[in-house]
C-alpha positions in Angstrom: -21.6 -3.3 4.5 -19.0 -0.4 4.1 -17.9 -1.4 -0.3 -13.6 -1.3 0.3 -12.3 2.1 -3.1 -8.8 1.4 -1.6 -5.9 0.4 -0.2 -2.6 1.9 0.1 0.0 -0.9 1.5 3.4 0.2 3.3 5.9 -1.1 4.7 9.9 0.8 5.3 12.7 -1.0 6.2 11.6 -1.7 9.8 9.2 -4.0 9.0 6.6 -1.7 10.0 2.6 -1.9 8.3 0.7 0.6 7.7 -2.9 0.2 6.1 -5.0 3.3 4.2 -8.3 2.3 3.3 -10.6 4.7 1.1 -13.7 3.1 1.3 -17.9 4.5 0.8 -20.1 4.3 3.5 -23.6 5.4 3.8 -22.7 7.5 -0.1 -19.3 9.3 1.1 -15.8 8.6 0.6 -14.0 7.9 4.6 -10.1 7.8 4.1 -9.5 5.4 7.9 -6.1 3.4 9.0 -7.3 0.9 10.7 -3.8 -1.3 11.2 -0.7 -0.2 12.2 1.8 -2.9 13.0 5.0 -3.6 13.4 6.2 -7.0 11.3 8.8 -9.4 12.1 12.4 -8.4 10.5 12.4 -11.4 8.1 8.7 -10.1 6.7 7.9 -12.2 3.8 5.3 -11.8 1.3 2.9 -15.0 3.8 3.9 -11.9 6.4 2.4 -8.8 4.8 -0.6 -10.6 3.2 -1.5 -12.3 6.6 -1.5 -8.9 8.5 -3.5 -6.8 5.9 -6.4 -10.7 5.8 -6.1 -10.4 9.1 -7.3 -6.4 9.5 -9.3 -6.0 6.4 -11.9 -8.7 7.3 -11.2 -10.2 10.5 -11.7 -6.9 12.0 -13.7 -4.9 9.3 -15.4 -7.7 8.0 -14.7 -6.1 4.7 -14.5 -8.6 1.9 -12.1 -8.2 -1.1 -14.1 -8.7 -3.2 -15.0 -4.6 -3.0 -11.4 -3.7 -3.8 -10.6 -1.3 -6.7 -7.0 -0.6 -6.3 -3.7 -0.7 -4.8 -0.5 1.3 -4.5 2.0 0.4 -2.7 5.1 1.5 -2.3 8.2 1.0 -3.9 9.3 -2.0 -1.0 10.4 -5.8 -3.9 7.6 -7.6 -1.7 5.1 -5.4 -2.1 5.6 -4.8 -5.5 6.1 -8.4 -7.3 3.3 -8.4 -9.6 4.0 -12.2 -10.1 4.5 -13.0 -5.9 4.2 -10.0 -3.7 1.9 -9.0 -2.1 -0.4 -6.7 -5.1 -0.3 -10.9 -6.9 -2.2 -11.9 -3.6 -4.4 -9.5 -2.6 -5.1 -9.4 -7.0 -5.8 -13.1 -6.0 -7.4 -12.2 -3.3 -10.4 -9.7 -5.5 -10.3 -12.0 -7.9 -8.0 -9.7 -10.5 -10.7 -7.2 -10.6 -8.4 -4.6 -9.3 -6.2 -1.4 -10.1 -2.6 -1.4 -9.0 -0.4 2.0 -8.6 2.8 2.4 -7.5 2.9 5.4 -5.3 3.2 8.6 -6.6 5.9 10.2 -4.5 8.5 7.9 -5.2 7.3 7.3 -9.3 8.0 10.9 -9.8 11.2 10.2 -7.8 12.0 7.5 -10.2 10.9 10.3 -13.2 13.9 12.5 -12.4 16.5 10.7 -11.6 18.0 12.9 -14.7 17.5 16.4 -13.6 20.1 19.2 -11.9 21.4 17.9 -8.4 19.9 21.4 -6.6 16.8 19.9 -7.7 17.4 16.2 -7.0 18.6 17.4 -3.6 15.2 19.0 -3.5 13.0 15.6 -4.7 15.1 13.4 -2.1 14.2 15.4 1.2 10.6 15.6 -0.4 10.3 11.8 -0.5 11.9 11.4 2.9 10.0 13.1 4.4 6.9 11.4 3.1 8.1 8.5 3.6 8.6 9.1 7.7 5.0 10.3 7.4 
């Protein structure tokens, strides 16, 4: 059975869901994009978690207990440590995981006071990465 090591759920304004998993399979790390989907435009924490759970547990028969890290982007319903999807995943894993904010968005937040030229380039990079 595969051991889930890293979950990266991401949503955007179009209520699309993409799940990237990194897991150990026969002594090797495997990166996979097992789930893509369109969520209701009135997406809630429950909708997102249910879609993730149906993919991870329902379709792939993986166990939440094997999850060790969650990385998400800045959407409020994703990052809410007290009520968001991150909290729901933490509860499903027995609170035995680590949450990280998407690295490209962290860099964007850290560069709020840089020059306009650098900010324009950074904004373009963030938009490209977010689009991908």
